[in-house]
N, C-alpha and C positions, 0 to 999 in steps of 0.2 A: 555331663553336668559341669557347669562353670563354677568359678570360685565363689561368686555371690550366692548361688544356690546352696553350695556346701556350707557356707557360713550360716545361712538362714536355717538349715537343717540342724546344725549344732546348737544354735540359740534356742530353737524350738524344743530340742531334746533336754537341754538344761532346764527350760521352763517346765517341762513335763515332770522332771524329778522334784522340783520345788512344789508343784501343784499336788503331787502324790503325798508329800510330807504334810502339806497344808490340809489336805482332805482328812488325813488321820487325826490331826490335832483338833481341827474344827468340829468334826463329828463327836469326838470325845468331850469337847467343850460344851456341847448342847445337851448332854445327858442330864436327866433329872429335872428339866424345866417343865413346868406345868403347861398344859395346852392353852390356858387362858393367856399365857404370856408369850405365846409362840409367834406372834405377829406384831409388827410395829416397833416404835421406839423403846417400849418397855423391854421387849425381847433383846434388842441391841444393848440397852443399858445393863441388862443382866450379864450378857456375854462378855462385855469389856471388863468386867470384874474378875473374870476367870483367866488366870495366867496361861493355861494351856490353849485357850481359844485365841488369846492375843498372840501367842507364839505362832499359831496357825495362820493368822492374818498376816503376820510378818513374812512368813514363807510365801503366802499368797501374793503379797505385794512384790516380793522379789521375783516370783514367777511371772507376774504380769510385766515387769520391766523387761525381762528376757523375751517374753512373747511379743511385746511392742517392738523390741529391736528386730525380732525375726520378721514381723509384719512390715517393718519399714523397708526391708529389702526383698521380701518374698511375698508370694501371692497367698490369698486366703485358702486356695485349693492346695497349696503346699504345706502351709504352717498348721492349719487347724486339724487335718487328719493326724499329723504327727503328735499332737497333744494327747491323743488317746493312748499313746504309749506310756503315759503315767501309770496306767493299769499294770504294765509290766514291771515298773519300778516298785509298785506297791506290793507285788507278790512276795518278795523276800521280807518286807516289813510285816506282812500278814503272818507269815510263817514264824517270824521271830516273836511277834507279840502274842501269838497263840501257842508258842513253844511246840511247834510241830514241823514236819517236813511238808514240802509242797505236794499237793495231791496230783494224781495222774491227770485228772480233768483240768487242773490249772496249767500243767505243762502243755497239754494238748491245745487248749484255747490260746495260750501264750504263743505257741508255735504258729497257729493259724493267723493270729494278729500280726506277727512279725512277717510272715510270708505275704499276707495281703498288703501290708504297707509297702514292702519292697516291690511287689508287682505293680501296685498303683503308681509309685514314684518313678519306676523305671519305664514302664510302658505308657503311662499317662502323661508324664513330663508336664506337670502343671506349670502354666506360664502366666506372667503378669498381664493385666488388662489396664484399666484406668484406675486412678487413685482418688478422683474427685467426681463421683456421680452427681448429676444435676438434682436439684431439690425436687423437681417434678418426678423424677424416677423413684424417689423415696416415698411418695404419697401413699401408694397402695401398700408397700411393705410396712410402713409405720402404722397405718390404719389397722392392718391385720394384727400387728404386735400389740397395740393398745387393746383391741377387742379381745384377743385371746387371754392377755394378762388379766384384764378386769374380770372376765368370766371365771378364770381359774381362782384368783384370789378371793373374789366375792363368794364363789361356791365353796371354797375350802373353809371359810369362816363358819359355814353352816354344817360342816361335816364333823363327825366324831373322830377321836384319835384312831388311826388305822391306815390301811393301805390306800384307800380312796383319797384321803386327805393328803397323804404323801405324794401320790401320783399327780394330782392337779397342781400342787405347789411346785413339784419337780418340772412339770411342763412349763409353768410360768418362768421358773428360774432358767431353764434351758433356752427358752426363747430369748429372754433378756440378755443372757450371756453370749448367745450366738450373735445377736445384733451388736453387742458391745465390742466383739472382735472386729467387726466391719468398721464401726465408728473409730476404733483405735487406729486402724490402718489410715483412714482419712485424716484423723486428728494429728497423727505423727507426721504425715506428709505436710500438713499446714505449718506445724512447728519447724519443719525443715526449711521453710521459706523465711520465717522470722517469728520472734516471740509474739508480736502483735497479731500476725496472721493466725497463729495457733490459738490465742485467746479469743479471737474474733470468730473462730470456726464453730458453728453450731454443733458439728459432729463431736468436737471435744467435750462439750457440755453434755451432749446426749450420751457419750461414752461414760462420763462420770455418773450420770443418773442410772443408766441401765446396769452398769457394773455393780453399783451400790445396792440397788434393789434386787438384782439377780443373786448377789452373794447373800443378802439377808434372807431372801425366800428359799435359797438353797439350804441355809441353816435350818429354816423352819421345816423344810421337807425332811431333813435328817431327823428332827425331833418329833415329827408327826406320827411316828409309830411303826413304819415299815421301811427300813433302810434297803431291803432287797428290792423294793419297788423304786424308791426315789433315786438311788445312786446310778443304776443303769440308765434310767430315763434321762437324767441330766447329762450324763456322760455321752450318750448317743446324740441327744438333741443339739448340744452346743456346736459340734462340728458340722452336723447336717444343716442347721440353719445358716451358719457362716458360709458353708460351701454353696448353698443355694443362692445366697446373696452374691457370692463371687462369680458364679456362672451367669447370673442375670444382670443386675445393675452395675457390677464391676467389670463385666465383659471379659472375664478371665477364660482361659482355654485349657483343654486337655488334648494332647496329641494322640488320637486314636485312629487306627487304620485296620480295616477288615477284621482279622482274627483278634487284633489288639482291642477292638471294641468290646468283644465278649469277655476277654481277660480282665479288662479294667472294671467292667460292670460286675463281674463275679468277685473281683477283689474287693470292691466296695461293699457288696452284700456280705462277704465273709468278714470284712472289717467290722461291720455293725453287729453281726451275730456274735463275733468273738468279744467285742466290747461289752455287749449286754450280758453275755455269759460270765465274763470275768468280773463285771460289776456285781453280779449276784453272788458269785463264789467268794468275792473279796469283802462282801458286806459283813460287818462285825456283829457279834452278839448285841442285841438292842435292848436297852433298859426302857421299860414302859413307865413314863412319868405318871400315867393315869392309874396303873394297877400296882406298880412296884415290883412287877415280875420281870425276870430276865429270860428272854427267848433267844433261840439260836437260829442261825441259817441252817438250811437243810444239810449242807456239807458238814457243818460243825457237829450236827447231831449224829451224822453217819460216822464221824471219826471220834466221837466222844470227847470233843474239845471242852476245855474248862468253861463253866457257865459264866464266870466273871471276866473272861478274856476280852480285851478290847482291840481286836485286829483292825487294820486300816480299812478304810472305805474303798480304796482302789479307784476312786474317781477324782478327776481334776476338779478343783473346787473354786476356780477363780473365773475371772472374766476371760475365759478362753474361748 
C-alpha cells in the first residue's frame, strides 16, 4: 500500500464518522412530519427550521468534503466500500442513545464487516482507472438512473405510509447518491485543472443535483414509516452503484488471482450482508407521523429498550 492510498483510506474513514453523526441527527430531524409534506420543497422548508436537522446537514457537508478529498486521490472501488464503516462508528452512538450495551448480534456483524473490508482491500487492491469518462459512456447509465428514479418517486407518491413507501424512496436515494459519488470524482478532477474547468464540467452540476435530490429523498425515506427498510437499502445501494460505475465506465480494477477471486467475491457478499444486518439493528425506534404511535426495531423489543429512545440510524446519509 502506497502513501496516497493510505491517505485516501484515512480521509474516507473520517468521512464515515461524520456521515454516521449526520444520519443520527437527520433521522431525528424528520420525526413527526406528516406524509403530505414528505416530498418536495415544502418538506425541505420544514426541515431547515429544525436545528437538529441543520446540525445533521452540517455534519453531512463536512463528511462530503472529506469524501471528495478521498475520491480525488483514490478510486471509487477503494473509497465507497470504506464509507459503509460509518455503521461501525454508529454502534456506540446507538448504545449510548438507547442507554444499553451492544448486543451480541451487533458485535458479530461488526466483526464480519471489519474482516470483509480488510480482505477486500488487501486481496482486491482496488486501483485507479480513468477520471473523465466520455459523455457517450454515460448515456445508458444516466438513462437507467432517470428511469428508476422517476418510477420510484412517482410510485411512492401513491403509496400509504409504511415499508413499501420507504423502500422505493430508499432505492431512488441510493441510486442518486451512488451516481453522485462518481460525479464528485470527475468534478474534483476538473477543478484540479482550473476553476473555470470545474465550473464548466457538467459532472459538477450533475453532482450537485444528484446529491441534493438524493439527500432530500433519503430524508423522505426515513420519514415514510419503516426505518428498518430504508436505512439498510440506502446504505447498501450507494456503494454498490458507485462500485458498478467504477468497474465499468471508470475502468477501475481489482487485483484478483485464482483463490483471491473467491476470497474477494466472498468478502463483498459478506460486506453487503453485514451492512444490511447492521442497518436493521441500528435502526431507531420510529415515530409514525400518521398514527402517533412509537414502534420498535425487533432488536429493541427483544431487549426491552425504552420506547422513546432515538438511537442512530447507522447509515451514511450523504452523497456517498
